[in-house]
N, C-alpha and C positions, 0 to 999 in steps of 0.2 A: 320092863321088858321092852324092846324095840320093837318098833310097827315097821310090818313088810310095806311094800312096795304098792300093794294093792289096798291096803289101809291107806297110804297116805293120797294114792289115785283118788278114792274114795271122799277123803276129806278137802281134798284141792277142789274136786266137784262141786261138793255141796258149798264149799266160800263162795265159788262163782257162781252157784244157782241164787246162793241168799243174796247175793249183790244184786244180781240179775233181777230178783223179785221183787226187788225195793225199786230198783231202776225204771224209766219208761221203756211202757209197752207199746205204745202207739204215740204219734206225734203230728198235729194238723199245724201247718202255717197258711197265713192267708197274705199275698204281697199284693199290694196296691200301690200305684203310684198317687192315687187322690185320696187316700187314707191310710191314716199310719198302719203297719204292718202288725200282724196279730199271728201268735202262736199258743200252744195249748199241747201239754205232753198228760196222757192218762200212764199213771204208776202202774205196776203190777200190784203192789200191795192193796189197790183199792180195787181188787176184784181177786181173779184166782190166783194172782201172786202171794197173796195171803196164805194160802194152802200148799204153794210150792214152798214157802218160806218154813213153814211149820214143818213139813214132811223133811226137807235138806237139813233143819235143824236136829231133827231124831236122827236121819240118816248119820250125820256126823257124829253124833254121841255113839250109833251104835258102830259106826267103824271103828271110830277109836277104843270102844269097849271089845271089839271083836278078837284082841290078842289073848282075851282069857277062855273065851268059847266063840271059835271061828264058825260052827256049824249052825248056831241058834242066830248070832250077832251079823252072821255075814248075812245070811238070809234075809232077817230084818233089813240090814241097807240095802240087799237088792231090791224088794220089796218098796220100799220107800221111795229108791231112786225110780224105781220104774214106774210109781203112781204119780211121782213129781214129772218124770219124764211124758207119761201121757197126757197129764193135765198141759204142759207147756207147748207139747207140739200140737195139742187140739186146739191150743187158744192161737198158736200160730197160724194154723189153716186157715182159722174164723177170722182174724184180724185182715190179714193176707186178699180172703174172700170178700170182707167189707170194705177194703181199701177201693178193692177190682170195681166191686158194684157203684162202690162212690164217685169212681172217677170216671166210669162210664156213665152214667148220667148227668156227669155235669159235662161230657163232651170236649170241647175245645178248650174249654173255662179252666178246666183242671190242669192243663199243663202250665198255663199261663199266670193264675193266679192263685191256684189252691196246690199246697203239696201234703198228701197224706203218706205217711211212712211207718214202717214197723219199728218200733224202738230197740235201741242198744239193749236194753233189760230182757227182752223177751228173747233173744239169739244168744245173750248169756246163759239166763235160766235152761235154756233147752240145752247147750253146750254141756254147762255145769250136772245137769240131770243127767246126762247120758254118760259122764264120766261117773256118778255116783252108781249109778247103774251097772257099767263093766265093771268097776272097781268091788262092789258089793259081789256079782256073780264069781269072780277071780277068789275073794276072799272065802266064800262058800264053796266054792270047788276045790281049794287049795288047803281042805282041813290038814 
């Protein structure tokens, strides 16, 4: 059987979220003319990215298998994508809040010496999870 566009959307979203879950969710760099510049990244897989990875692997499987049973597998894809979206959006809010607190407490030093950013992996995980959620909903509703 051929996959529907909704299944393809959910699968593409799952792949994006899986890649994002492995990528960096936060990065810090210290730039100094006196010392060597330092940088560090926190990968998603080191924290909640492990959960989003597992959820999106499951969502990819259920989206693919939804050709045979759209109601159950579409609903499973919807739930898995929704959980991944909740986790990744929650983490995005927390990381942004932590960045605001850290840069606020450092004052003027933060802009010239220290750079703290949300990593591309977290943004990709949010985007992919939302696509999985939407794809799962559309699979489920278009029985």
